[in-house]
C-alpha positions in Angstrom: -82.7 37.5 -43.9 -81.1 36.1 -47.0 -79.1 33.2 -45.6 -77.2 31.8 -42.6 -74.1 33.8 -43.5 -76.0 37.1 -43.5 -77.6 36.2 -40.1 -74.1 35.3 -38.8 -72.8 38.7 -39.8 -75.8 40.4 -38.2 -75.5 38.5 -34.9 -71.7 39.1 -34.7 -72.2 42.8 -35.4 -75.1 43.2 -32.9 -73.2 41.3 -30.2 -70.0 43.4 -30.8 -72.0 46.6 -30.5 -73.8 45.3 -27.4 -70.7 44.6 -25.4 -68.9 47.8 -26.3 -69.7 50.4 -23.6 -72.0 53.1 -24.9 -74.5 55.7 -23.7 -77.2 53.1 -22.8 -74.7 51.0 -20.8 -73.4 54.0 -19.0 -76.9 55.1 -18.1 -77.6 51.7 -16.5 -74.2 51.9 -14.8 -75.0 55.3 -13.3 -78.4 54.2 -12.1 -76.8 51.1 -10.5 -74.0 53.0 -8.8 -76.5 55.6 -7.4 -79.4 53.3 -6.5 -78.1 49.7 -6.3 -78.5 46.6 -8.4 -82.3 46.5 -8.2 -82.5 50.0 -9.7 -80.0 49.0 -12.4 -82.0 45.9 -13.4 -85.2 47.9 -13.5 -83.5 50.5 -15.7 -82.3 47.8 -18.0 -85.8 46.4 -18.3 -87.1 49.9 -19.1 -84.5 50.6 -21.8 -85.2 47.1 -23.3 -88.9 47.9 -23.6 -88.1 51.2 -25.2 -85.8 49.4 -27.7 -88.7 47.2 -28.8 -90.9 50.3 -29.2 -88.3 51.8 -31.5 -88.1 48.6 -33.4 -91.8 48.4 -34.0 -92.0 52.0 -35.1 -89.1 51.6 -37.5 -90.5 48.3 -38.8 -93.9 49.9 -39.6 -92.3 52.6 -41.7 -89.4 50.8 -43.3 -91.3 47.7 -44.2 -93.9 49.7 -46.1 -91.2 51.4 -48.1 -88.9 48.4 -48.7 -91.8 46.3 -49.9 -92.7 48.7 -52.7 -89.5 50.2 -54.0 -86.1 48.8 -54.8 -84.8 52.3 -55.2 -86.0 53.2 -51.7 -84.2 50.1 -50.4 -80.9 51.4 -51.9 -81.5 54.9 -50.6 -82.1 53.5 -47.1 -79.0 51.3 -47.3 -76.7 54.2 -48.3 -78.2 56.6 -45.7 -77.6 53.8 -43.2 -74.0 53.5 -44.3 -73.4 57.2 -44.0 -75.1 57.4 -40.6 -73.1 54.5 -39.2 -69.8 56.0 -40.3 -70.9 59.4 -39.0 -71.7 57.8 -35.6 -68.3 56.1 -35.6 -66.4 59.3 -36.3 -68.5 61.3 -33.8 -67.8 58.7 -31.1 -64.1 58.9 -31.8 -64.1 62.7 -31.4 -66.3 62.8 -28.2 -64.8 64.4 -25.1 -64.0 62.4 -22.0 -67.3 62.9 -20.2 -69.8 60.6 -18.6 -73.2 61.9 -19.6 -76.5 60.5 -18.4 -79.6 61.7 -20.1 -81.8 61.7 -17.1 -82.2 63.0 -13.5 -81.1 60.1 -11.4 -83.4 59.4 -8.4 -83.2 56.7 -5.8 -86.8 55.5 -6.2 -87.2 51.9 -7.5 -90.7 52.9 -8.7 -89.2 55.4 -11.1 -86.3 53.3 -12.4 -88.3 51.3 -15.0 -90.4 54.3 -16.2 -87.4 56.5 -16.5 -85.5 53.8 -18.4 -88.3 53.7 -20.9 -88.6 57.4 -21.2 -84.9 58.1 -21.5 -84.5 55.7 -24.5 -87.8 56.4 -26.2 -87.0 60.2 -26.3 -83.4 59.6 -27.6 -83.6 60.1 -31.4 -80.2 58.5 -31.8 -81.7 55.1 -30.8 -84.4 55.4 -33.5 -81.9 56.4 -36.1 -79.6 53.5 -35.1 -82.3 51.0 -35.7 -83.2 52.6 -39.1 -79.5 52.5 -40.1 -78.6 49.0 -38.7 -81.5 46.6 -39.1 -82.4 47.2 -42.8 -78.9 46.2 -43.9 -79.7 42.6 -43.0 -83.3 42.5 -44.3 -84.2 40.6 -47.5 -86.6 42.9 -49.4 -88.1 39.9 -51.2 -89.2 38.3 -47.9 -91.5 39.2 -45.0 -89.9 42.6 -44.3 -91.9 43.5 -41.2 -91.3 40.1 -39.6 -87.6 40.1 -40.4 -87.2 43.7 -39.0 -89.0 42.9 -35.8 -87.1 39.7 -35.3 -83.7 41.3 -35.8 -84.7 44.2 -33.6 -85.8 41.9 -30.9 -82.5 40.0 -31.0 -80.5 43.3 -31.0 -82.5 44.5 -28.0 -82.1 41.2 -26.1 -78.4 41.2 -26.7 -78.0 44.8 -25.5 -80.3 44.3 -22.5 -78.4 41.1 -21.6 -75.1 43.0 -21.5 -76.7 45.9 -19.5 -78.1 43.3 -17.1 -74.6 41.9 -16.4 -73.3 45.5 -15.9 -76.1 46.1 -13.3 -75.0 42.9 -11.5 -71.3 43.7 -11.6 -71.4 47.5 -11.4 -68.7 47.7 -8.7 -65.6 46.9 -10.6 -67.0 48.2 -13.9 -67.8 51.6 -12.6 -64.2 52.4 -11.9 -63.1 51.2 -15.3 -65.7 53.1 -17.3 -65.4 56.3 -15.3 -61.6 56.3 -15.7 -60.3 58.7 -18.4 -58.2 56.0 -20.0 -61.1 53.6 -19.9 -63.3 56.1 -21.6 -60.8 56.6 -24.4 -60.6 52.8 -25.0 -64.4 52.7 -25.0 -64.6 55.5 -27.6 -61.9 53.8 -29.8 -63.7 50.4 -29.7 -67.2 51.8 -30.2 -66.2 54.2 -32.9 -64.1 51.7 -34.8 -66.9 49.1 -34.7 -69.4 51.5 -36.1 -67.1 52.7 -38.9 -66.2 49.1 -39.7 -69.8 48.0 -39.9 -70.6 51.0 -42.2 -67.7 50.1 -44.5 -68.8 46.4 -44.6 -72.3 47.3 -45.5 -71.1 49.7 -48.2 -69.0 47.0 -50.0 -71.3 44.1 -49.3 -73.5 43.1 -52.3 
């Protein structure tokens, strides 16, 4: 990270994206509604572990590239900009459906493992880390350490919000399953992703 201002922008962006309802939050919500708070919490722990696995995998590849090539850094930056804007537009155009990428079961034993598997096998999560984290990494510093640190913070913020959702799933479930609530969610999530992509594009 270059300075405190850069970290502040990163933290604000990561926190904003964490609190806006997305697929991961809806997955935890669905597990909680079906199996109770314990299952929701275990699912949150599982998706958190998967988030760190994605971070480590991305850090190993990206750090090797960014440490050796300024051109590669620019390429990754602009690919990240394009992908963030693409995600934002795609989110805005999504249909009003609540999709969960897993077969929901009531077993507490399976909740953690399924949380890990669901997120590990989601390529969008890996692409998001590749698009988001490098924008705040200083290529002249310890790239791997920076990437892992920022990825850990992002994962902890997301898991923290999901944990709150698991504890308060009753009132939230009605809001997020409501058609109007889903439209508001898409508008906020899509707008945040597009705004972040534009910021990264114009930031020097």
